[in-house]
ZATOR-858740 format. One record per atom (N, C-alpha, C): y, x, z. Coordinates in nm, 3 decimals, padded with zeros to 5 digits. Layout:
! residues N
- v_u_w
- Y_X_Z
...
END
This chain:
! residues 159
- v_u_w
- -00.118_00.084_00.000
- 00.000_00.000_00.000
- 00.124_00.091_00.003
- 00.224_00.068_-00.092
- 00.341_00.154_-00.092
- 00.419_00.138_00.039
- 00.485_00.248_00.073
- 00.561_00.249_00.194
- 00.687_00.158_00.180
- 00.723_00.100_00.296
- 00.838_00.010_00.301
- 00.959_00.087_00.344
- 01.070_00.065_00.269
- 01.191_00.125_00.305
- 01.268_00.036_00.404
- 01.292_00.083_00.523
- 01.352_00.007_00.631
- 01.503_00.023_00.628
- 01.579_-00.097_00.624
- 01.722_-00.093_00.631
- 01.764_-00.124_00.770
- 01.892_-00.130_00.796
- 01.949_-00.155_00.929
- 01.901_-00.285_00.987
- 01.891_-00.388_00.906
- 01.846_-00.516_00.955
- 01.701_-00.516_00.993
- 01.616_-00.445_00.915
- 01.478_-00.432_00.955
- 01.465_-00.358_01.089
- 01.544_-00.254_01.106
- 01.537_-00.182_01.233
- 01.585_-00.261_01.351
- 01.682_-00.356_01.323
- 01.727_-00.440_01.436
- 01.620_-00.538_01.473
- 01.553_-00.591_01.370
- 01.441_-00.680_01.398
- 01.329_-00.608_01.475
- 01.301_-00.487_01.438
- 01.195_-00.416_01.509
- 01.240_-00.385_01.653
- 01.363_-00.347_01.671
- 01.414_-00.318_01.802
- 01.407_-00.438_01.894
- 01.446_-00.552_01.848
- 01.440_-00.676_01.921
- 01.295_-00.715_01.960
- 01.208_-00.699_01.862
- 01.069_-00.736_01.886
- 00.998_-00.637_01.983
- 01.043_-00.512_01.984
- 00.985_-00.415_02.081
- 01.027_-00.456_02.216
- 01.147_-00.520_02.232
- 01.188_-00.563_02.367
- 01.124_-00.693_02.410
- 01.097_-00.783_02.310
- 01.037_-00.910_02.342
- 00.969_-00.962_02.217
- 00.837_-00.943_02.216
- 00.756_-00.988_02.103
- 00.729_-01.135_02.098
- 00.778_-01.207_02.195
- 00.760_-01.354_02.201
- 00.878_-01.430_02.151
- 00.983_-01.359_02.097
- 01.096_-01.433_02.043
- 01.055_-01.534_01.931
- 01.112_-01.646_01.931
- 01.090_-01.736_01.814
- 01.167_-01.679_01.698
- 01.132_-01.729_01.583
- 01.201_-01.681_01.463
- 01.351_-01.716_01.470
- 01.385_-01.830_01.521
- 01.519_-01.873_01.533
- 01.598_-01.777_01.630
- 01.528_-01.749_01.746
- 01.595_-01.655_01.840
- 01.617_-01.514_01.778
- 01.515_-01.470_01.706
- 01.517_-01.342_01.649
- 01.632_-01.337_01.541
- 01.629_-01.436_01.458
- 01.742_-01.446_01.355
- 01.881_-01.446_01.411
- 01.903_-01.516_01.524
- 02.028_-01.513_01.591
- 02.062_-01.373_01.632
- 01.973_-01.300_01.689
- 01.997_-01.171_01.745
- 02.024_-01.066_01.641
- 01.971_-01.086_01.520
- 01.993_-00.981_01.414
- 02.091_-01.037_01.306
- 02.151_-01.147_01.342
- 02.261_-01.205_01.248
- 02.207_-01.237_01.110
- 02.091_-01.309_01.107
- 02.037_-01.358_00.983
- 02.018_-01.507_01.005
- 02.000_-01.584_00.890
- 01.953_-01.714_00.899
- 01.798_-01.708_00.909
- 01.737_-01.813_00.968
- 01.591_-01.813_00.998
- 01.503_-01.782_00.876
- 01.531_-01.832_00.755
- 01.439_-01.812_00.638
- 01.433_-01.659_00.601
- 01.554_-01.595_00.576
- 01.542_-01.455_00.547
- 01.482_-01.370_00.655
- 01.511_-01.410_00.779
- 01.451_-01.337_00.890
- 01.296_-01.344_00.891
- 01.244_-01.468_00.864
- 01.105_-01.484_00.856
- 01.044_-01.407_00.747
- 01.112_-01.407_00.630
- 01.060_-01.325_00.516
- 01.049_-01.181_00.549
- 01.154_-01.129_00.607
- 01.152_-00.987_00.652
- 01.039_-00.953_00.754
- 01.026_-01.043_00.847
- 00.926_-01.029_00.952
- 00.783_-01.029_00.887
- 00.756_-01.120_00.796
- 00.623_-01.126_00.728
- 00.604_-00.994_00.647
- 00.712_-00.949_00.584
- 00.699_-00.816_00.512
- 00.671_-00.703_00.599
- 00.730_-00.700_00.718
- 00.698_-00.594_00.818
- 00.560_-00.602_00.868
- 00.508_-00.725_00.886
- 00.372_-00.740_00.932
- 00.271_-00.703_00.817
- 00.297_-00.751_00.695
- 00.203_-00.730_00.591
- 00.201_-00.583_00.549
- 00.310_-00.510_00.568
- 00.314_-00.369_00.530
- 00.251_-00.281_00.635
- 00.217_-00.338_00.753
- 00.157_-00.264_00.863
- 00.258_-00.197_00.949
- 00.385_-00.212_00.933
- 00.486_-00.161_01.021
- 00.469_-00.223_01.160
- 00.452_-00.358_01.159
- 00.415_-00.431_01.281
- 00.263_-00.445_01.276
- 00.190_-00.374_01.360
- 00.048_-00.377_01.353
- -00.019_-00.491_01.437
- 00.048_-00.525_01.545
- -00.012_-00.629_01.630
- 00.095_-00.670_01.733
- 00.059_-00.788_01.801
- 00.139_-00.832_01.915
- 00.051_-00.832_02.032
- 00.105_-00.795_02.151
- 00.015_-00.784_02.269
- 00.102_-00.830_02.398
- 00.026_-00.857_02.499
- 00.092_-00.878_02.633
- 00.073_-00.748_02.713
- 00.180_-00.697_02.767
- 00.167_-00.579_02.845
- 00.156_-00.614_02.989
- 00.052_-00.554_03.052
- 00.023_-00.590_03.195
- 00.067_-00.481_03.283
- 00.094_-00.513_03.410
- 00.136_-00.414_03.516
- 00.003_-00.380_03.580
- -00.049_-00.251_03.562
- -00.172_-00.216_03.617
- -00.186_-00.236_03.762
- -00.082_-00.202_03.841
- -00.092_-00.212_03.985
- -00.109_-00.358_04.029
- -00.050_-00.455_03.956
- -00.059_-00.594_03.994
- -00.192_-00.654_03.962
- -00.277_-00.585_03.886
- -00.413_-00.635_03.858
- -00.516_-00.548_03.924
- -00.475_-00.470_04.018
- -00.574_-00.396_04.096
- -00.609_-00.257_04.034
- -00.529_-00.203_03.950
- -00.557_-00.077_03.890
- -00.446_00.024_03.928
- -00.436_00.052_04.054
- -00.327_00.132_04.113
- -00.337_00.283_04.096
- -00.448_00.334_04.055
- -00.465_00.473_04.035
- -00.469_00.508_03.886
- -00.366_00.591_03.848
- -00.357_00.629_03.707
- -00.374_00.779_03.697
- -00.444_00.828_03.598
- -00.465_00.971_03.587
- -00.461_01.010_03.441
- -00.444_01.139_03.416
- -00.458_01.205_03.289
- -00.571_01.303_03.301
- -00.661_01.292_03.214
- -00.784_01.379_03.225
- -00.790_01.460_03.097
- -00.799_01.593_03.121
- -00.818_01.688_03.011
- -00.961_01.725_02.993
- -01.008_01.699_02.868
- -01.153_01.729_02.846
- -01.166_01.838_02.738
- -01.258_01.931_02.773
- -01.290_02.035_02.683
- -01.445_02.012_02.645
- -01.469_02.016_02.514
- -01.612_02.010_02.473
- -01.672_02.143_02.439
- -01.800_02.152_02.434
- -01.871_02.270_02.392
- -01.833_02.288_02.245
- -01.823_02.414_02.203
- -01.778_02.451_02.068
- -01.898_02.469_01.974
- -01.982_02.368_01.953
- -02.096_02.380_01.871
- -02.085_02.267_01.759
- -02.012_02.297_01.659
- -02.001_02.206_01.543
- -01.914_02.081_01.582
- -01.923_01.976_01.497
- -01.842_01.863_01.509
- -01.923_01.743_01.570
- -02.053_01.771_01.601
- -02.136_01.659_01.650
- -02.084_01.605_01.782
- -02.050_01.694_01.876
- -02.003_01.647_02.009
- -01.870_01.570_01.994
- -01.785_01.610_01.908
- -01.657_01.539_01.888
- -01.679_01.392_01.850
- -01.764_01.368_01.756
- -01.798_01.234_01.711
- -01.857_01.147_01.823
- -01.955_01.205_01.891
- -02.019_01.129_01.996
- -01.928_01.101_02.114
- -01.834_01.199_02.144
- -01.741_01.180_02.252
- -01.641_01.070_02.213
- -01.596_01.069_02.095
- -01.493_00.963_02.049
- -01.563_00.828_02.051
- -01.690_00.819_02.014
- -01.762_00.695_02.020
- -01.776_00.646_02.170
- -01.805_00.740_02.262
- -01.817_00.705_02.404
- -01.684_00.655_02.461
- -01.579_00.722_02.421
- -01.442_00.682_02.467
- -01.415_00.538_02.430
- -01.462_00.496_02.315
- -01.438_00.359_02.273
- -01.505_00.255_02.365
- -01.610_00.296_02.428
- -01.685_00.207_02.531
- -01.630_00.209_02.668
- -01.555_00.307_02.703
- -01.503_00.320_02.841
- -01.374_00.243_02.855
- -01.379_00.137_02.925
- -01.265_00.046_02.943
- -01.152_00.108_03.029
- -01.185_00.203_03.112
- -01.086_00.274_03.193
- -00.987_00.358_03.109
- -01.034_00.401_02.995
- -00.949_00.481_02.900
- -00.862_00.390_02.819
- -00.727_00.408_02.843
- -00.638_00.324_02.760
- -00.572_00.402_02.647
- -00.579_00.535_02.655
- -00.533_00.618_02.544
- -00.621_00.747_02.540
- -00.651_00.795_02.418
- -00.727_00.917_02.405
- -00.662_00.985_02.285
- -00.626_01.115_02.311
- -00.560_01.198_02.214
- -00.645_01.321_02.183
- -00.663_01.360_02.058
- -00.719_01.490_02.026
- -00.607_01.588_02.034
- -00.621_01.697_02.097
- -00.513_01.787_02.131
- -00.531_01.927_02.070
- -00.415_01.993_02.057
- -00.422_02.139_02.034
- -00.417_02.214_02.161
- -00.440_02.338_02.158
- -00.431_02.419_02.283
- -00.560_02.428_02.358
- -00.547_02.433_02.493
- -00.662_02.464_02.579
- -00.762_02.353_02.591
- -00.722_02.233_02.569
- -00.815_02.114_02.577
- -00.843_02.055_02.442
- -00.952_01.979_02.437
- -00.985_01.913_02.309
- -00.923_01.769_02.315
- -00.932_01.700_02.429
- -00.887_01.562_02.441
- -00.807_01.538_02.566
- -00.712_01.453_02.559
- -00.636_01.408_02.676
- -00.660_01.258_02.684
- -00.708_01.215_02.803
- -00.734_01.072_02.829
- -00.633_01.023_02.927
- -00.576_00.908_02.903
- -00.497_00.833_03.000
- -00.590_00.728_03.052
- -00.612_00.723_03.189
- -00.701_00.627_03.247
- -00.643_00.559_03.366
- -00.701_00.439_03.395
- -00.659_00.359_03.511
- -00.784_00.320_03.592
- -00.767_00.323_03.719
- -00.876_00.289_03.814
- -00.824_00.210_03.928
- -00.924_00.143_03.995
- -00.893_00.062_04.116
- -00.850_00.167_04.229
- -00.929_00.270_04.244
- -00.916_00.368_04.356
- -00.986_00.499_04.322
- -00.987_00.585_04.417
- -01.051_00.719_04.398
- -01.203_00.701_04.382
- -01.262_00.607_04.450
- -01.407_00.580_04.437
- -01.444_00.544_04.292
- -01.360_00.454_04.230
- -01.380_00.416_04.096
- -01.361_00.536_04.006
- -01.258_00.616_04.027
- -01.245_00.739_03.947
- -01.360_00.830_03.956
- -01.410_00.847_04.079
- -01.530_00.937_04.101
- -01.650_00.876_04.024
- -01.671_00.755_04.030
- -01.792_00.704_03.958
- -01.775_00.722_03.807
- -01.657_00.706_03.760
- -01.626_00.720_03.617
- -01.658_00.868_03.572
- -01.607_00.964_03.651
- -01.625_01.101_03.613
- -01.769_01.145_03.626
- -01.832_01.106_03.735
- -01.976_01.150_03.759
- -02.073_01.083_03.675
- -02.054_00.945_03.656
- -02.159_00.867_03.582
- -02.135_00.857_03.437
- -02.011_00.875_03.389
- -01.974_00.854_03.253
- -01.941_00.984_03.183
- -01.821_01.034_03.232
- -01.761_01.147_03.161
- -01.845_01.278_03.162
- -01.891_01.311_03.286
- -01.972_01.439_03.292
- -02.112_01.421_03.238
- -02.155_01.294_03.217
- -02.289_01.275_03.164
- -02.288_01.273_03.007
- -02.167_01.267_02.952
- -02.150_01.271_02.807
- -02.192_01.403_02.750
- -02.281_01.405_02.659
- -02.329_01.524_02.592
- -02.216_01.602_02.528
- -02.210_01.729_02.554
- -02.113_01.825_02.503
- -01.984_01.844_02.587
- -01.967_01.767_02.693
- -01.848_01.788_02.782
- -01.871_01.911_02.859
- -01.787_02.009_02.843
- -01.792_02.143_02.908
- -01.701_02.149_03.032
- -01.580_02.087_03.023
- -01.491_02.104_03.134
- -01.405_01.971_03.137
- -01.369_01.941_03.266
- -01.283_01.823_03.290
- -01.185_01.861_03.396
- -01.054_01.834_03.372
- -00.952_01.861_03.468
- -00.869_01.737_03.479
- -00.825_01.693_03.599
- -00.754_01.562_03.614
- -00.629_01.590_03.685
- -00.527_01.507_03.648
- -00.399_01.506_03.720
- -00.368_01.356_03.744
- -00.329_01.326_03.870
- -00.303_01.192_03.910
- -00.149_01.168_03.905
- -00.118_01.046_03.864
- 00.022_00.999_03.864
- 00.062_00.971_04.003
- 00.169_01.036_04.047
- 00.228_01.006_04.181
- 00.330_00.892_04.170
- 00.410_00.902_04.076
- 00.520_00.803_04.056
- 00.550_00.792_03.906
- 00.573_00.672_03.865
- 00.605_00.652_03.722
- 00.759_00.623_03.710
- 00.820_00.703_03.634
- 00.966_00.684_03.610
- 01.005_00.621_03.484
- 00.917_00.615_03.388
- 00.946_00.549_03.258
- 00.815_00.501_03.200
- 00.814_00.375_03.160
- 00.696_00.315_03.090
- 00.755_00.230_02.976
- 00.725_00.265_02.858
- 00.762_00.185_02.744
- 00.667_00.203_02.633
- 00.662_00.100_02.545
- 00.582_00.110_02.428
- 00.677_00.110_02.307
- 00.806_00.098_02.338
- 00.902_00.096_02.224
- 00.923_00.233_02.161
- 00.903_00.240_02.030
- 00.924_00.367_01.961
- 01.071_00.386_01.934
- 01.120_00.511_01.928
- 01.263_00.536_01.907
- 01.295_00.504_01.756
- 01.391_00.414_01.737
- 01.429_00.379_01.604
- 01.563_00.432_01.568
- 01.641_00.486_01.660
- 01.787_00.527_01.634
- 01.788_00.646_01.532
- 01.685_00.726_01.522
- 01.685_00.836_01.422
- 01.672_00.788_01.276
- 01.628_00.655_01.258
- 01.607_00.608_01.127
- 01.727_00.544_01.061
- 01.835_00.531_01.140
- 01.955_00.468_01.089
- 02.039_00.546_00.998
END
């Protein structure tokens, strides 16, 4: 699919939706100074082009009993690509993992994970992560305090 050229109005639509994905088309149109029909056409184009990939509800982990957040650095054995594929497949099954990144540098993967408590974390590491074939080393850092949480991507550089 050809890439979409975003103009200032598209960027305003995206900025508003990143703040509140539940805006009605009429509300969105008002906020970006368009009438509803052109706003809806632009929105559909942004969705169909894949710029907007999905709409979700963002939950507060602490309010649903997941008060322990950690970042786990994983290093795999260096024997071909087999371990990488099986590790990535395992990550897809682990609900505690909310983000997994392949990394450069000293680690192979960085996992962002959420747990109920230290016991839950311990079970995950001992029963899942360290049992995964090819895992050579695991290092964890726990979040003490969160100062910023956003899913909004920076759009100001595109203007």
